[in-house]
C-alpha positions in Angstrom: -0.1 -0.1 0.3 1.7 3.1 -0.8 2.1 6.1 1.9 2.9 9.3 2.5 5.1 10.3 5.3 5.9 14.1 6.3 9.5 14.2 7.8 10.8 17.4 9.2 9.7 19.7 6.5 10.1 17.2 3.6 7.3 15.3 2.5 8.2 11.3 1.7 6.0 9.4 -0.8 6.0 5.5 -1.4 4.5 4.2 -4.1 4.5 0.0 -4.3 4.3 -2.2 -7.2 0.5 -3.9 -7.2 1.0 -7.6 -7.8 -0.7 -7.8 -11.2 3.4 -5.5 -12.3 5.6 -7.9 -14.4 8.6 -5.1 -15.5 11.8 -5.3 -14.1 12.1 -3.6 -10.9 14.7 -3.2 -8.5 12.2 -4.0 -5.2 8.4 -3.5 -5.0 8.8 -0.2 -3.8 10.4 3.2 -4.9 10.2 5.8 -2.4 10.9 10.0 -3.1 11.2 12.9 -1.3 9.4 16.9 -1.7 9.5 20.0 0.3 5.4 20.5 -1.4 2.9 18.2 -0.1 0.7 19.0 -3.1 3.7 18.1 -5.3 4.5 14.9 -3.5 0.6 13.4 -3.8 0.7 14.5 -7.5 4.8 12.2 -7.8 2.2 9.2 -6.4 -0.7 9.3 -8.1 1.5 9.5 -11.9 3.9 6.9 -10.6 0.7 4.3 -9.7 -1.1 5.4 -12.8 2.1 3.8 -14.4 2.8 0.8 -12.4 -1.4 0.1 -13.2 -0.8 0.6 -16.7 1.8 -2.0 -17.2 4.1 0.5 -18.3 6.2 2.2 -15.5 9.9 1.7 -15.5 11.8 1.8 -12.7 15.2 4.5 -13.0 17.1 2.7 -10.5 17.9 0.3 -13.7 18.7 3.1 -15.8 22.5 2.3 -17.1 25.0 4.6 -15.0 26.7 7.6 -16.4 30.1 5.7 -17.1 32.2 5.4 -20.0 31.4 6.2 -23.8 28.2 5.4 -23.8 27.0 7.5 -21.1 25.8 10.2 -20.4 28.8 12.5 -22.3 27.4 10.9 -25.8 23.3 11.9 -24.6 22.0 14.9 -25.9 21.9 17.9 -23.9 18.0 18.0 -23.8 18.0 14.7 -22.2 19.8 16.2 -19.2 17.9 19.1 -19.0 14.8 17.2 -19.7 15.9 14.4 -16.4 16.9 17.1 -14.3 13.5 18.6 -14.7 11.8 16.1 -13.2 14.1 14.6 -10.8 15.6 17.7 -9.4 13.6 20.6 -10.2 10.2 19.7 -8.5 12.1 19.5 -5.3 12.9 23.2 -5.1 10.6 26.3 -4.8 9.2 27.4 -8.3 9.7 24.6 -9.7 6.6 25.3 -12.1 8.7 28.7 -13.4 12.4 26.4 -13.3 10.4 23.6 -15.7 9.3 26.4 -18.4 12.2 27.7 -18.7 14.4 23.5 -18.9 11.5 22.9 -22.0 12.5 25.7 -23.7 16.1 25.3 -23.1 15.3 21.9 -24.4 14.2 23.6 -27.7 17.6 25.2 -28.5 19.6 24.4 -31.2 22.6 23.8 -28.8 20.7 21.7 -26.4 20.5 18.7 -30.1 23.7 18.4 -29.7 25.9 15.3 -27.4 27.1 17.0 -24.1 30.6 16.5 -25.4 30.5 18.3 -28.3 29.3 21.7 -26.5 31.5 24.2 -26.1 31.9 27.5 -24.6 30.8 29.5 -28.1 27.2 27.6 -28.2 26.2 29.3 -25.5 28.0 32.2 -26.6 25.5 31.9 -29.3 22.9 31.9 -27.1 23.3 34.5 -25.3 23.8 36.9 -28.2 20.4 35.3 -29.5 18.2 35.7 -27.1 19.7 40.1 -26.9 18.7 40.4 -30.5 15.4 39.3 -29.6 14.9 41.9 -26.9 15.2 39.2 -24.0 16.6 41.2 -20.9 19.8 41.3 -19.0 18.2 39.1 -15.9 16.2 36.6 -18.3 18.9 35.5 -20.1 21.2 35.2 -16.9 18.9 33.3 -15.4 18.8 31.1 -18.1 23.1 30.6 -18.4 22.7 30.0 -14.5 19.7 27.2 -15.0 22.1 25.6 -17.6 25.1 26.3 -15.3 23.1 24.0 -12.5 22.2 21.4 -15.1 26.2 21.0 -15.5 27.0 21.0 -11.7 24.4 18.1 -11.7 25.8 15.7 -14.2 29.7 16.5 -12.9 28.6 16.2 -8.8 25.4 13.9 -9.1 26.4 11.9 -12.3 30.5 11.4 -11.5 30.6 12.8 -15.9 33.4 13.9 -17.2 32.8 17.3 -17.9 33.6 20.7 -17.6 31.0 23.3 -17.3 31.2 25.8 -19.9 28.6 28.3 -17.9 31.8 28.7 -15.0 34.0 29.8 -18.5 31.7 31.6 -20.1 31.5 34.0 -16.4 35.1 34.0 -16.9 34.6 36.6 -19.9 34.4 40.1 -20.0 30.6 40.3 -21.4 29.9 36.7 -20.8 27.3 36.2 -18.9 25.1 39.4 -18.9 24.7 41.9 -15.5 21.2 43.3 -14.6 21.2 47.0 -15.6 19.8 47.4 -12.2 16.6 46.8 -9.8 13.4 48.6 -10.4 11.9 51.6 -8.5 8.6 51.6 -9.7 6.0 52.9 -7.1 2.4 53.7 -7.3 1.9 57.2 -8.6 -0.4 60.1 -7.2 -3.7 58.4 -7.7 -3.2 54.7 -9.1 -3.9 52.7 -5.6 -8.1 54.3 -5.6 -8.0 53.5 -9.6 -6.7 50.2 -9.2 -9.7 49.5 -6.4 -12.3 50.9 -8.6 -10.6 48.3 -11.4 -11.3 45.6 -9.4 -14.4 46.5 -7.8 -15.2 46.1 -12.0 -14.2 42.6 -12.2 -17.1 40.0 -13.0 -17.0 36.4 -11.5 -14.8 35.1 -8.3 -11.8 36.7 -9.1 -13.0 39.9 -8.6 -14.0 38.6 -4.9 -10.6 37.7 -5.0 -8.6 40.3 -6.2 -10.3 42.8 -3.7 -8.7 41.1 -0.6 -5.7 40.3 -2.4 -4.6 43.3 -3.4 -4.5 45.4 -0.1 -2.6 41.9 1.3 -0.2 42.7 -1.3 0.2 46.4 -0.8 0.1 46.8 2.9 2.0 43.7 3.4 4.7 43.0 1.1 4.5 39.4 0.8 5.2 37.6 -2.6 2.6 36.9 -4.6 3.3 32.9 -4.5 3.6 33.4 -0.8 0.2 34.7 -0.8 -1.3 32.0 -2.6 -0.4 29.2 -0.9 -1.9 30.9 2.6 -4.0 28.3 4.3 -7.1 29.2 6.6 -5.4 28.4 9.3 -2.6 30.4 9.1 -4.6 33.1 9.4 -6.1 32.3 12.1 -3.1 31.1 14.3 -2.0 34.6 15.6 -4.7 37.8 15.2 -3.0 40.3 13.0 0.0 38.2 11.3 0.0 35.4 8.6 2.0 32.9 9.9 3.5 31.1 6.9 5.4 27.6 8.0 7.9 26.9 5.1 8.7 30.6 3.5 11.1 31.1 0.0 13.8 31.5 2.3 13.1 27.8 3.9 11.9 29.2 7.4 8.7 30.4 9.2 8.0 34.0 8.9 4.8 36.3 10.8 3.8 38.8 8.5 2.5 40.9 10.1 -0.7 42.2 8.4 -3.0 45.4 8.4 -6.7 45.4 9.5 -8.2 45.9 6.8 -6.2 42.8 4.8 -7.0 41.0 7.8 -10.7 41.8 7.5 -10.3 40.7 3.7 -9.1 37.6 4.3 -11.7 36.7 7.1 -14.4 37.8 4.9 -13.0 34.8 2.0 -12.1 31.9 4.8 -15.5 32.2 6.7 -16.0 28.5 7.6 -13.6 27.3 5.4 -11.8 24.5 7.0 -8.4 25.1 7.9 -6.6 23.2 5.8 -8.2 24.5 3.0 -6.6 27.7 0.5 -7.5 31.4 1.4 -7.0 32.0 -2.7 -9.6 29.7 -4.4 -7.9 30.8 -8.2 -4.3 29.8 -9.6 -1.4 32.4 -9.6 -1.6 32.4 -13.5 -5.3 33.1 -13.4 -4.9 35.9 -10.6 -1.6 37.2 -13.2 -4.2 37.1 -16.3 -6.0 39.5 -14.4 -4.0 42.0 -13.4 -1.9 42.1 -16.9 -4.9 41.7 -18.9 -7.4 44.1 -16.9 -6.7 45.2 -13.4 -3.7 47.7 -14.7 -5.6 48.5 -18.2 -9.0 49.4 -16.2 -6.7 52.0 -13.9 -4.2 53.2 -16.5 -1.3 51.8 -16.0 0.5 49.5 -18.3 4.0 49.5 -16.9 3.0 48.6 -13.1 4.0 45.1 -12.3 2.0 43.1 -9.4 6.1 42.4 -7.9 5.9 46.1 -7.8 3.2 46.4 -5.0 6.0 44.3 -2.5 8.3 47.2 -3.7 5.3 49.8 -2.7 4.9 48.1 0.6 8.3 47.6 2.2 9.2 51.7 1.1 6.3 52.8 2.9 7.1 50.7 6.4 10.7 52.2 5.8 9.1 55.6 5.5 7.1 55.3 7.7 10.3 54.9 9.9 10.5 51.1 10.2 13.7 49.7 11.4 15.7 47.1 9.3 15.4 44.3 11.6 11.4 45.0 11.5 11.2 45.0 7.7 14.0 42.0 7.5 11.4 39.8 9.6 8.4 41.0 7.7 10.2 40.9 4.2 11.7 37.4 4.7 15.1 38.7 3.4 17.7 37.3 4.8 20.4 40.5 4.4 20.2 44.0 4.0 21.8 44.2 0.5 18.7 42.9 -1.0 16.2 44.3 1.6 17.6 47.4 0.0 16.6 46.6 -3.5 13.3 47.2 -2.4 13.2 50.3 -0.7 12.9 53.5 -3.1 11.9 56.4 -1.1 10.4 59.0 -3.5 11.8 62.5 -4.0 8.9 64.0 -1.7 9.5 61.1 1.1 13.4 61.5 0.9 13.1 65.2 1.7 10.5 64.4 4.1 13.3 61.9 6.2 16.3 64.7 6.2 14.5 67.8 6.9 11.3 66.7 9.3 11.5 69.9 11.0 11.1 71.7 7.5 8.3 74.8 7.1 8.4 73.6 3.1 8.0 69.6 4.1 4.8 70.9 6.3 3.4 72.4 3.4 3.1 70.0 1.6 2.4 67.7 3.6 
């Protein structure tokens, strides 16, 4: 009988072969560990279904990655696919990385044998991405993901190959560097315009966004964190959302405003403790933001993540110290936090000259 057990902060799923299974297998059961319960359930269902259909192949019986007939002779696309299946599900942001790996597997360099790939292949890929207008951050993330796959081959699969991205980084314009972080703040009237646009949404998305917008704007939470909230998390301590496993892999107490708290309570009334507060997916939320809310509010360049910048900048302007801000944001270093603190000219002058008559007159 299959099982799903929580061990520490991770979930271990164990699938057992049914008696009708006739294929080769290393043992009668196979286990895999995940950081998310939903991912473990998904793997368990897929594995059990394949076993019952009789087309399941035991990955433990795959040939080792040694010798001339091993990984060096395979196409790099196979390494990308294997990494996506075996490593990516254990990461936070697995869906985004999986999509990127699938995109990379369609590139020309991915059709080459691993032993034939050189630094020039990835320099050409970089140049092609730049030509079609991809940002420095996007290209950098693409190359860093390729590098992670190479490191996995080298250290986990014992493949005798060098990491071409490590060599590319040593070149003068090897891996693009981001030009700078975003400093987009809400302009006068935009908060009201966005609230009005949300009020005009029809269907369940409108009710969900009515609670989600003040939550993001007042707390500085990441969208993914907000979408993961369960009812029990907001019932644990009034005025807080207690996130048991945030992006930095540690529990975090996020203080929430009265209006955000009221919005959450409205969505969770009489709901079971383990149910999600927000019933739409991140994709649906982002789609409504991009194609309806910000267009109607006439701020088409405003991104959802800009609300995190806005929230933390407002907290800083109200006098919150760095330690408090780091607890709220979940950042581990001041350097990363500082990217989110972008005072407006008015806030800058107000903090530097609080007793200035001009400042008081314009307040």
